[in-house]
BASETI-788669 format. One line per field, with one value per residue (C-alpha): residue number from 1; chain; x, z, y. Coordinates in nm, 2 decimals, always signed. Each point is the difference from the previous one (the first is absolute). Layout:
BEGIN
i NUM; ... .
ch A; ... .
c1 X; ... .
c3 Z; ... .
c2 Y; ... .
***
This chain:
BEGIN
i 1; 2; 3; 4; 5; 6; 7; 8; 9; 10; 11; 12; 13; 14; 15; 16; 17; 18; 19; 20; 21; 22; 23; 24; 25; 26; 27; 28; 29; 30; 31; 32; 33; 34; 35; 36; 37; 38; 39; 40; 41; 42; 43; 44; 45; 46; 47; 48; 49; 50; 51; 52; 53; 54; 55; 56; 57; 58; 59; 60; 61; 62; 63; 64; 65; 66; 67; 68; 69; 70; 71; 72; 73; 74; 75; 76; 77; 78; 79; 80; 81; 82; 83; 84; 85; 86; 87; 88; 89; 90; 91; 92; 93; 94; 95; 96; 97; 98; 99; 100; 101; 102; 103; 104; 105; 106; 107; 108; 109; 110; 111; 112; 113; 114; 115; 116; 117; 118; 119; 120; 121; 122; 123; 124; 125; 126; 127; 128; 129; 130; 131; 132; 133; 134; 135; 136; 137; 138; 139; 140; 141; 142; 143; 144; 145; 146; 147; 148; 149; 150; 151; 152; 153; 154; 155; 156; 157; 158; 159; 160; 161; 162; 163; 164; 165; 166; 167; 168; 169; 170; 171; 172; 173; 174; 175; 176; 177; 178; 179; 180; 181; 182; 183; 184; 185; 186; 187; 188; 189; 190; 191; 192; 193; 194; 195; 196; 197; 198; 199; 200; 201; 202; 203; 204; 205; 206; 207; 208; 209; 210; 211; 212; 213; 214; 215; 216; 217; 218; 219; 220; 221; 222; 223; 224; 225; 226; 227; 228; 229; 230; 231; 232; 233; 234; 235; 236; 237; 238; 239; 240; 241; 242; 243; 244; 245; 246; 247; 248; 249; 250; 251; 252; 253; 254; 255; 256; 257; 258; 259; 260; 261; 262; 263; 264; 265; 266; 267; 268; 269; 270; 271; 272; 273; 274; 275; 276; 277; 278; 279; 280; 281; 282; 283; 284; 285; 286; 287; 288; 289; 290; 291; 292; 293; 294; 295; 296; 297; 298; 299; 300; 301; 302; 303; 304; 305; 306; 307; 308; 309; 310; 311; 312; 313; 314; 315; 316; 317; 318; 319; 320; 321; 322; 323; 324; 325; 326; 327; 328; 329; 330; 331; 332; 333; 334; 335; 336; 337; 338; 339; 340; 341; 342; 343; 344; 345; 346; 347; 348; 349; 350; 351; 352; 353; 354; 355; 356; 357; 358; 359; 360; 361; 362; 363; 364; 365; 366; 367; 368; 369; 370; 371; 372; 373; 374; 375; 376; 377; 378; 379; 380; 381; 382; 383; 384; 385; 386; 387; 388; 389; 390; 391; 392; 393; 394; 395; 396; 397; 398; 399; 400; 401; 402; 403; 404; 405; 406; 407; 408; 409; 410; 411; 412; 413; 414; 415; 416; 417; 418; 419; 420; 421; 422; 423; 424; 425; 426; 427; 428; 429; 430; 431; 432; 433; 434; 435; 436; 437; 438; 439; 440; 441; 442; 443; 444; 445; 446; 447; 448; 449; 450; 451; 452; 453; 454; 455; 456; 457; 458; 459; 460; 461; 462; 463; 464; 465; 466; 467; 468; 469; 470; 471; 472; 473; 474; 475; 476; 477; 478; 479; 480; 481; 482; 483; 484; 485; 486; 487; 488; 489; 490; 491; 492; 493; 494; 495; 496; 497; 498; 499; 500; 501; 502; 503; 504; 505; 506; 507; 508; 509; 510; 511; 512; 513; 514; 515; 516; 517; 518; 519; 520; 521; 522; 523; 524; 525; 526; 527; 528; 529; 530; 531; 532; 533; 534; 535 .
ch A; A; A; A; A; A; A; A; A; A; A; A; A; A; A; A; A; A; A; A; A; A; A; A; A; A; A; A; A; A; A; A; A; A; A; A; A; A; A; A; A; A; A; A; A; A; A; A; A; A; A; A; A; A; A; A; A; A; A; A; A; A; A; A; A; A; A; A; A; A; A; A; A; A; A; A; A; A; A; A; A; A; A; A; A; A; A; A; A; A; A; A; A; A; A; A; A; A; A; A; A; A; A; A; A; A; A; A; A; A; A; A; A; A; A; A; A; A; A; A; A; A; A; A; A; A; A; A; A; A; A; A; A; A; A; A; A; A; A; A; A; A; A; A; A; A; A; A; A; A; A; A; A; A; A; A; A; A; A; A; A; A; A; A; A; A; A; A; A; A; A; A; A; A; A; A; A; A; A; A; A; A; A; A; A; A; A; A; A; A; A; A; A; A; A; A; A; A; A; A; A; A; A; A; A; A; A; A; A; A; A; A; A; A; A; A; A; A; A; A; A; A; A; A; A; A; A; A; A; A; A; A; A; A; A; A; A; A; A; A; A; A; A; A; A; A; A; A; A; A; A; A; A; A; A; A; A; A; A; A; A; A; A; A; A; A; A; A; A; A; A; A; A; A; A; A; A; A; A; A; A; A; A; A; A; A; A; A; A; A; A; A; A; A; A; A; A; A; A; A; A; A; A; A; A; A; A; A; A; A; A; A; A; A; A; A; A; A; A; A; A; A; A; A; A; A; A; A; A; A; A; A; A; A; A; A; A; A; A; A; A; A; A; A; A; A; A; A; A; A; A; A; A; A; A; A; A; A; A; A; A; A; A; A; A; A; A; A; A; A; A; A; A; A; A; A; A; A; A; A; A; A; A; A; A; A; A; A; A; A; A; A; A; A; A; A; A; A; A; A; A; A; A; A; A; A; A; A; A; A; A; A; A; A; A; A; A; A; A; A; A; A; A; A; A; A; A; A; A; A; A; A; A; A; A; A; A; A; A; A; A; A; A; A; A; A; A; A; A; A; A; A; A; A; A; A; A; A; A; A; A; A; A; A; A; A; A; A; A; A; A; A; A; A; A; A; A; A; A; A; A; A; A; A; A; A; A; A; A; A; A; A; A; A; A; A; A; A; A; A; A; A; A; A; A; A; A; A; A; A; A; A; A; A; A; A; A; A; A; A; A; A; A; A; A; A; A; A; A; A; A; A; A; A; A .
c1 +0.28; -0.35; -0.08; +0.00; -0.34; -0.17; -0.41; +0.04; +0.26; -0.19; -0.32; -0.16; -0.18; -0.36; -0.07; -0.34; -0.11; -0.28; -0.24; -0.03; -0.03; -0.32; -0.27; -0.20; -0.18; -0.18; +0.18; +0.19; +0.38; +0.16; +0.05; +0.13; -0.29; -0.02; +0.40; -0.14; -0.28; +0.24; +0.33; -0.19; +0.09; +0.36; +0.11; -0.17; +0.32; +0.25; +0.17; +0.17; -0.09; -0.22; +0.18; -0.24; -0.04; -0.06; -0.35; +0.11; -0.13; -0.04; -0.11; +0.05; +0.17; +0.23; -0.23; +0.14; +0.40; -0.13; +0.02; -0.20; +0.00; +0.25; -0.15; -0.34; -0.23; -0.16; -0.38; +0.01; +0.13; -0.16; +0.10; +0.28; -0.20; -0.04; +0.35; +0.06; -0.22; +0.19; +0.32; -0.16; -0.20; +0.34; +0.24; -0.27; +0.02; +0.42; +0.01; +0.28; -0.14; +0.20; -0.10; +0.12; +0.24; -0.05; +0.32; +0.12; -0.35; -0.26; -0.43; +0.07; -0.31; +0.19; +0.04; +0.37; -0.01; -0.28; +0.25; +0.25; -0.13; -0.12; +0.26; +0.41; +0.08; -0.27; +0.20; -0.12; +0.16; +0.29; -0.22; -0.01; +0.19; -0.01; +0.21; +0.02; -0.06; +0.23; +0.10; -0.29; -0.24; +0.02; +0.01; +0.32; +0.15; -0.09; -0.06; -0.38; -0.29; -0.03; -0.40; +0.10; +0.09; +0.24; +0.08; -0.04; -0.31; +0.00; -0.14; -0.20; +0.03; +0.33; +0.17; +0.16; -0.02; -0.01; +0.09; -0.23; +0.16; -0.37; -0.30; -0.02; -0.26; +0.33; +0.28; +0.28; +0.13; +0.30; +0.20; +0.33; -0.23; +0.06; -0.38; -0.12; +0.15; -0.10; -0.34; +0.02; +0.18; -0.26; -0.32; +0.21; -0.03; -0.33; -0.13; +0.27; -0.17; -0.27; +0.13; +0.11; +0.26; +0.20; +0.01; -0.02; +0.19; -0.11; +0.22; +0.31; +0.24; -0.14; +0.02; +0.31; +0.06; +0.35; +0.08; +0.09; -0.27; +0.23; -0.24; +0.03; +0.19; -0.24; -0.06; +0.23; -0.29; -0.32; -0.23; -0.28; -0.35; +0.11; -0.06; +0.08; +0.19; +0.25; +0.17; +0.22; +0.20; -0.10; +0.38; -0.06; -0.41; +0.07; +0.20; +0.26; +0.27; -0.14; -0.35; +0.19; +0.02; -0.32; -0.12; +0.22; -0.16; -0.34; +0.14; +0.06; -0.32; -0.16; +0.29; -0.12; -0.34; +0.16; -0.07; -0.11; +0.05; +0.08; -0.02; +0.11; -0.15; +0.27; -0.05; +0.48; +0.20; +0.15; +0.31; -0.18; -0.30; +0.29; +0.08; -0.33; +0.11; +0.23; +0.32; +0.02; -0.33; -0.12; -0.23; -0.35; -0.06; -0.13; +0.07; -0.27; +0.14; -0.18; +0.16; -0.27; -0.21; +0.18; +0.19; -0.05; -0.14; +0.31; +0.14; +0.35; -0.10; -0.16; +0.28; +0.25; -0.17; -0.04; +0.32; +0.13; -0.24; +0.10; +0.41; -0.07; -0.16; +0.20; +0.08; -0.27; -0.27; -0.28; -0.13; -0.40; -0.19; -0.30; -0.19; -0.27; -0.18; -0.28; +0.27; +0.07; -0.17; -0.17; +0.24; -0.18; -0.08; +0.42; +0.06; -0.34; -0.20; +0.14; +0.33; -0.15; -0.03; +0.39; +0.07; -0.16; +0.22; +0.30; -0.07; -0.09; +0.30; +0.25; +0.24; -0.14; -0.31; -0.26; -0.31; -0.34; -0.20; -0.41; -0.17; +0.34; -0.11; -0.29; +0.16; -0.15; +0.02; +0.12; -0.36; +0.00; -0.19; -0.20; +0.11; -0.31; +0.10; +0.38; +0.07; +0.36; +0.15; +0.32; -0.23; -0.20; +0.34; +0.21; -0.31; -0.01; +0.36; -0.09; +0.11; -0.38; -0.01; -0.39; +0.06; +0.15; -0.19; -0.34; -0.22; +0.05; -0.19; -0.16; -0.27; -0.27; -0.26; -0.03; +0.40; +0.14; -0.17; +0.30; -0.31; -0.38; +0.08; +0.14; +0.40; +0.27; +0.13; -0.13; -0.02; +0.13; -0.24; +0.15; -0.11; -0.29; +0.26; +0.32; -0.10; +0.12; -0.27; +0.02; +0.33; +0.01; -0.24; +0.23; +0.27; +0.33; -0.10; +0.24; -0.14; +0.08; +0.30; +0.10; -0.13; +0.16; +0.39; -0.12; +0.01; +0.27; +0.23; -0.13; +0.04; +0.37; +0.22; +0.27; -0.21; +0.01; +0.33; +0.19; +0.27; -0.07; +0.18; -0.05; +0.05; +0.15; -0.34; -0.05; -0.29; -0.32; +0.10; +0.08; +0.19; +0.08; +0.06; -0.13; +0.18; +0.06; -0.16; +0.07; -0.19; +0.08; -0.30; +0.07; -0.24; -0.01; -0.22; -0.12; +0.00; -0.10; -0.31; +0.19; +0.05; +0.33; +0.16; +0.35; +0.22; -0.01; +0.33; +0.24; -0.18; -0.15; -0.37; -0.02; -0.30; -0.35; -0.22; -0.17; -0.15; -0.12; -0.14; -0.32; -0.08; +0.05; +0.32; +0.06; +0.21; +0.07; +0.34; +0.30; +0.30; +0.17; -0.23; -0.20; -0.29; -0.14; -0.29; -0.04; +0.00; +0.08; +0.18; +0.11; +0.12; +0.15; +0.18; +0.24; +0.23; +0.24; +0.19; -0.04; +0.21 .
c3 -6.26; -0.19; -0.35; +0.02; -0.11; +0.25; +0.03; +0.39; -0.11; -0.19; +0.11; +0.30; +0.33; +0.15; +0.34; +0.02; +0.39; -0.13; +0.33; -0.08; -0.41; -0.10; +0.19; -0.30; +0.22; +0.30; +0.31; +0.06; -0.10; -0.36; -0.18; -0.32; -0.22; +0.10; -0.11; -0.40; +0.03; +0.07; -0.22; -0.33; +0.32; +0.08; -0.38; -0.04; +0.27; -0.27; +0.24; -0.12; +0.32; +0.30; +0.32; +0.21; +0.32; +0.20; -0.12; +0.16; +0.27; +0.29; +0.34; -0.03; +0.27; -0.15; -0.24; -0.31; +0.12; +0.23; -0.28; +0.06; -0.36; -0.25; -0.30; +0.12; -0.05; +0.31; -0.07; +0.07; -0.30; -0.20; -0.19; -0.20; -0.27; +0.11; -0.02; -0.33; -0.16; +0.16; -0.17; -0.30; -0.02; +0.05; -0.17; -0.29; +0.11; -0.01; +0.39; +0.19; +0.30; +0.31; +0.34; +0.33; +0.13; +0.38; +0.14; +0.27; +0.22; -0.03; +0.18; +0.28; -0.14; -0.25; -0.08; +0.05; +0.29; +0.16; -0.10; +0.20; +0.38; -0.03; +0.22; -0.04; -0.27; -0.23; -0.35; -0.01; +0.33; -0.23; -0.19; +0.23; +0.30; +0.32; +0.24; +0.42; +0.28; +0.26; +0.29; +0.20; -0.28; -0.20; -0.33; -0.21; -0.09; +0.02; -0.32; -0.06; -0.23; -0.25; +0.09; +0.37; +0.27; +0.01; -0.33; +0.17; +0.07; +0.20; -0.06; +0.31; -0.14; -0.16; +0.31; -0.25; -0.17; -0.36; -0.17; -0.15; -0.15; -0.05; +0.19; +0.16; -0.22; -0.25; +0.04; -0.18; -0.25; +0.07; -0.31; +0.11; -0.07; -0.37; -0.02; +0.14; -0.31; -0.24; +0.14; -0.12; -0.32; -0.09; +0.06; -0.17; -0.28; +0.06; -0.12; -0.25; -0.21; +0.04; -0.19; +0.32; -0.16; +0.41; +0.35; +0.23; +0.26; +0.41; +0.25; -0.22; +0.24; +0.30; -0.19; +0.19; +0.37; +0.15; +0.09; +0.36; +0.12; +0.15; +0.20; -0.23; +0.12; +0.16; -0.21; +0.14; -0.23; +0.06; +0.09; +0.23; -0.16; -0.28; -0.09; +0.35; -0.27; -0.07; +0.37; -0.21; -0.31; -0.17; -0.11; +0.08; -0.08; -0.35; -0.30; +0.02; -0.22; -0.11; -0.15; -0.30; -0.11; +0.07; -0.22; -0.31; +0.05; -0.05; -0.27; -0.21; +0.07; -0.16; -0.25; -0.15; -0.11; -0.22; +0.04; +0.35; +0.31; +0.39; +0.16; +0.35; +0.27; +0.19; +0.30; +0.06; -0.05; -0.39; +0.08; +0.10; -0.16; -0.33; +0.06; -0.04; -0.41; +0.01; -0.04; -0.40; +0.04; +0.10; +0.27; -0.02; -0.35; +0.20; +0.40; +0.09; +0.10; +0.19; +0.14; -0.12; +0.21; +0.31; -0.13; +0.07; -0.21; -0.09; -0.30; +0.12; +0.14; -0.21; -0.25; +0.27; -0.04; -0.38; +0.02; +0.25; -0.17; -0.35; +0.16; +0.15; -0.26; -0.19; -0.29; -0.22; +0.24; -0.10; +0.27; +0.20; +0.15; +0.16; +0.17; +0.22; +0.09; +0.23; +0.36; -0.07; +0.09; -0.37; -0.20; -0.06; +0.42; +0.00; -0.13; -0.10; -0.28; -0.21; +0.07; -0.16; -0.32; +0.06; +0.11; -0.30; -0.24; +0.21; +0.01; -0.37; -0.11; +0.14; -0.17; +0.16; -0.03; +0.24; +0.23; +0.00; +0.30; -0.07; +0.12; -0.07; -0.31; +0.17; +0.26; +0.32; +0.32; +0.29; +0.11; +0.43; +0.10; +0.32; +0.28; -0.02; -0.37; +0.00; -0.19; +0.00; +0.21; +0.07; +0.10; +0.25; +0.18; +0.00; +0.00; +0.01; -0.11; -0.39; -0.14; -0.12; -0.40; -0.01; -0.18; -0.26; -0.07; -0.06; -0.26; -0.34; -0.09; -0.34; -0.05; +0.25; +0.06; +0.32; +0.14; -0.28; -0.23; +0.18; +0.08; +0.08; +0.31; +0.37; -0.15; +0.25; +0.07; -0.04; -0.27; -0.02; +0.10; -0.30; -0.26; -0.17; -0.06; -0.08; -0.24; -0.28; -0.24; +0.12; -0.01; -0.40; -0.06; +0.18; -0.26; +0.24; +0.25; +0.18; -0.21; -0.26; +0.06; +0.05; -0.31; -0.22; +0.21; -0.09; -0.33; -0.07; +0.14; -0.23; -0.27; +0.12; +0.01; +0.22; +0.23; +0.01; -0.12; +0.04; +0.20; +0.38; +0.07; +0.29; -0.07; +0.28; +0.18; +0.28; +0.30; -0.10; -0.40; -0.07; -0.40; -0.16; -0.41; -0.15; -0.32; -0.28; -0.34; -0.14; +0.28; +0.28; +0.27; +0.29; +0.34; +0.20; +0.31; +0.28; +0.30; +0.21; +0.00; -0.15; -0.33; -0.17; -0.30; -0.16; -0.28; -0.27; -0.17; +0.01; +0.22; -0.26; +0.10; -0.27; -0.27; +0.02; +0.29; -0.10; +0.33; +0.30; +0.35; -0.09; -0.37; -0.07; -0.22; -0.20; -0.36; +0.21; -0.10; +0.26; -0.08; +0.25; +0.29; +0.15; +0.24; +0.22; +0.21; +0.38; -0.02; -0.33; -0.26; -0.35; -0.26; -0.24; -0.36; -0.26; -0.26; +0.12; -0.35; +0.15; +0.31 .
c2 +2.82; +0.07; +0.12; +0.38; -0.02; -0.21; +0.08; +0.05; +0.27; +0.24; -0.14; +0.22; -0.18; +0.05; -0.18; -0.15; -0.02; -0.23; +0.06; +0.34; -0.02; -0.04; -0.24; -0.18; -0.24; +0.20; -0.11; +0.33; -0.13; -0.01; -0.27; -0.13; +0.05; +0.34; +0.08; -0.16; +0.28; +0.25; -0.10; +0.28; +0.20; -0.07; +0.00; +0.37; +0.05; -0.16; -0.20; -0.35; -0.24; -0.08; -0.06; -0.21; -0.06; -0.33; -0.17; -0.32; -0.17; +0.09; +0.06; +0.35; +0.10; +0.18; +0.08; -0.23; -0.01; -0.30; -0.30; -0.38; -0.08; +0.13; -0.12; +0.09; +0.29; +0.16; -0.06; +0.39; +0.13; -0.33; -0.29; -0.12; +0.03; +0.36; +0.03; -0.15; +0.30; +0.24; -0.12; -0.09; +0.35; +0.20; -0.21; +0.15; +0.32; +0.00; -0.02; -0.22; -0.08; -0.01; -0.22; -0.02; -0.26; -0.05; -0.26; +0.09; -0.10; -0.19; +0.06; -0.24; -0.17; -0.10; -0.39; +0.01; +0.16; -0.23; -0.31; +0.22; +0.08; -0.38; -0.15; +0.08; -0.27; +0.03; +0.03; +0.40; +0.07; +0.16; +0.18; +0.27; +0.16; -0.22; +0.13; -0.18; +0.27; +0.22; -0.20; +0.25; -0.11; +0.29; +0.06; -0.11; +0.37; +0.35; -0.04; +0.27; -0.03; +0.31; -0.02; +0.06; -0.23; -0.35; -0.12; -0.32; -0.21; -0.30; -0.33; -0.16; -0.35; -0.03; +0.21; +0.22; +0.37; +0.03; +0.38; +0.24; +0.32; +0.15; -0.16; -0.32; -0.14; +0.07; -0.26; +0.01; -0.29; -0.12; +0.10; -0.19; -0.33; -0.10; -0.15; +0.39; +0.18; -0.36; +0.06; +0.38; -0.10; -0.18; +0.29; +0.24; -0.23; -0.06; +0.33; +0.10; -0.27; +0.11; +0.31; +0.29; +0.21; +0.01; +0.03; +0.27; -0.13; +0.05; +0.03; -0.08; +0.05; -0.17; -0.34; -0.11; +0.04; +0.00; -0.45; +0.11; +0.21; +0.21; +0.31; +0.30; +0.34; +0.26; +0.29; +0.34; +0.20; -0.09; +0.34; -0.14; +0.02; -0.19; -0.34; -0.24; -0.27; +0.32; -0.08; -0.23; -0.01; -0.30; -0.10; -0.38; -0.02; +0.19; +0.08; -0.31; -0.10; -0.36; +0.16; +0.11; -0.39; -0.05; +0.29; -0.09; -0.33; +0.19; +0.13; -0.30; -0.13; +0.32; +0.04; -0.38; +0.17; +0.30; +0.36; -0.04; +0.32; -0.06; +0.30; -0.06; +0.26; +0.04; +0.36; -0.02; +0.35; +0.06; -0.21; -0.32; +0.04; -0.05; -0.29; -0.19; +0.04; -0.31; -0.05; +0.07; +0.11; -0.38; +0.11; +0.27; +0.14; +0.33; -0.03; +0.26; +0.35; +0.19; +0.29; +0.21; -0.10; +0.13; +0.30; +0.36; +0.14; +0.28; +0.06; -0.07; -0.33; -0.15; +0.09; -0.13; -0.33; -0.02; +0.07; -0.31; -0.24; +0.06; -0.03; -0.28; -0.25; -0.26; -0.03; -0.05; +0.01; +0.16; +0.26; +0.00; +0.24; +0.02; +0.26; -0.14; -0.38; -0.19; -0.02; +0.37; +0.34; +0.19; +0.20; +0.31; -0.03; +0.01; +0.30; +0.16; +0.00; +0.23; -0.16; -0.34; +0.16; +0.09; -0.34; -0.17; +0.18; -0.09; -0.43; +0.02; +0.22; -0.16; -0.31; -0.32; -0.17; +0.12; -0.13; +0.19; -0.09; -0.06; +0.33; +0.21; +0.15; +0.16; +0.13; -0.21; +0.08; -0.21; -0.04; +0.08; -0.36; +0.02; -0.24; -0.22; -0.06; -0.09; -0.30; +0.01; -0.26; +0.24; +0.29; -0.26; -0.15; +0.34; +0.27; +0.36; +0.07; -0.04; -0.26; -0.07; -0.09; +0.01; +0.35; -0.08; -0.31; +0.23; -0.09; +0.12; +0.33; -0.06; +0.19; +0.22; -0.26; -0.15; -0.20; +0.15; -0.25; -0.22; -0.23; -0.02; -0.11; +0.16; +0.03; -0.21; +0.31; +0.34; +0.21; +0.35; +0.25; +0.19; -0.31; +0.26; +0.21; -0.17; -0.29; -0.13; +0.11; +0.32; +0.08; -0.13; +0.23; +0.26; +0.06; +0.14; -0.29; -0.15; -0.32; +0.14; +0.13; -0.40; -0.12; +0.29; -0.07; -0.37; +0.07; +0.29; -0.28; -0.22; +0.24; +0.11; -0.27; +0.19; -0.04; -0.38; -0.04; +0.32; +0.07; +0.18; +0.33; +0.21; +0.37; +0.25; +0.21; +0.15; +0.03; -0.20; +0.02; -0.46; +0.05; -0.29; -0.11; -0.33; -0.03; -0.26; -0.18; +0.42; +0.19; +0.18; +0.04; +0.28; -0.12; +0.30; -0.02; +0.28; -0.17; +0.25; +0.31; +0.26; +0.10; -0.06; +0.14; -0.11; +0.16; -0.24; +0.15; -0.25; -0.25; -0.22; +0.08; +0.16; -0.18; -0.05; -0.15; -0.34; -0.05; +0.22; -0.12; +0.27; -0.11; +0.27; +0.10; -0.21; +0.06; +0.35; +0.11; +0.04; +0.26; +0.24; -0.06; -0.37; +0.13; -0.23; +0.03; -0.12; -0.37; -0.05; -0.20; -0.01; -0.28; +0.24; -0.17; +0.03; -0.16; -0.08; +0.11; +0.37; -0.07 .
***
C-alpha cells in the first residue's frame, strides 16, 4: 500500500510529444534542448511532472515506438548529455520526469532481433514470438495487427512467422522468457539510476499472449468502416492473466528506487482495467483511465462513467483521468472550443491524478493533414477511415512568427492554420483565454486541498447539467458544469449550492456570492466554495 501523500497522487502530469514541442537545432523536429528551453513555460502552468513520449534510438518506423537501443538517445533528439541536462533542469525546477517504456516490442533493427532471426537455434530466438506456418503455409492463427493486416510476418530465411501486434518492423518480445524480463528490468534500472521518476508503460496489456496461440473470436459488434483489426476480439492476444505477474515484477524494480511511479497504458473496459492495480495494489500505481477520450459528451453519460469508475476502484487505489494524448483526436475537436473549457474544469476538479496533453491547454485542434503530408504509418496502412494520428501531433503553437515559433525550418508536420492568433504569446495576453483558464484551474487545485484529497460526491442533476462535490480539509467545493448551449438556472435553497464562486470557465465571476439561484450560461462551468462548518 502506497502512502496517501505520494507525490503522484497530488501532482498534475503534462505529456510532451518531443518531436512537436520545440526544435532547437533547425531540423524541423523537436528535441531535448528544446524542452529545456521551454521549461519556464511549463512552470507557468503549475504542473508537477513531465512525461516524454519515446526519445530512444529508433529507425522511426513508428516515430520512436520502434526502439533499436533502449539505453540510447536518438540523435534526432540530442545526446545523453542533453538528457542529463533536462533531468537536472527539471529537478532543479521542482518537476518530475517520466519516460515512456516500450517493452512489448522492439524495432526489427534492434540487435536482439537481428540475432533472433539469424537461425532457429540462435540463443536470442526465443526472445521473440516465432511459430511455424499452418500446413497450407499461412499464418499460425488469425491474430490481426492493430495497424492493419495479419499480425504475423513470414521470415523467408528461417521458414517461420514472427508476431507483431503493430508494424512488421515492431516484432513483439516474448515476455514468457525470463531472460527478456531481466533485460528490460535492467533497462528500467539504467534510467532510474539516471534520476527518472517513473515510467509510462506502452501497451502494457499486450505483454503476455495466450500460450496456445488460439484463434481470436470474431467480433459480432464490428461496424464496417472501423479499423480492420476490430473484426476480431483480442481475447487471446491481449489481457492475459499472467500479465499481472509481470507488472508486479516491474513494480518491484521501481520500488527498490524509492518514490517512483508506474503508469500503464491500458485500453480496456473499466471492470478489466481495475485488475492492473494488482493484488494488494502491487501493480501499476496508475493504470491510465481513458474513459473520457471516447465518452459521449453528455452530462448523464459522463456522470455514469465517473460513478462506475469510482465504484470499481479497489480499496486504496488512486484514480486518474486523461482528456487527450498523442494517439487520439484533440479534445477541442471532439467537444468544440467552448466545451473544451468545461472539459478542462472537469479534468482538474475530479478526484485523482490528471494528465494534460501538450497543446490542449491552448485549445489546439485536430489538424487536417493532406494525403501527401501523412506521416503516420497507421493512416498509411489503413487510409481513409480517420485513424490517422498526425492531426494531434502537429507542432506546438508558441507565437505568431513563422512555423509558430516551433522551428526555423519547415516542421516535420504542418502547423495549424490558426497559429497566428491561437498561440501561447497571444493567449497569455488574453486574460480570459483557455490557457489562462488552465493556469487558474491548476492554481485553484493547489490552493484547495479538497480538490486533491477530498471525497467525490455526485449531486443529482438533469439535462445538460453535471453536478458534484469535493469535500474535505474543512471545506466543500461544488462543481457545476453546463454541457449544453442553453443557459441553466438552479434554485440553491436547500440544495447545498450556496457559497461563493471561486472560478468560472469564463474567468469573470470570481467572488460572486451564490444565494437563492445559480445561473449558468451555456457552455459554462463554475466552482463554488464554502466552509464545511456551514453545512
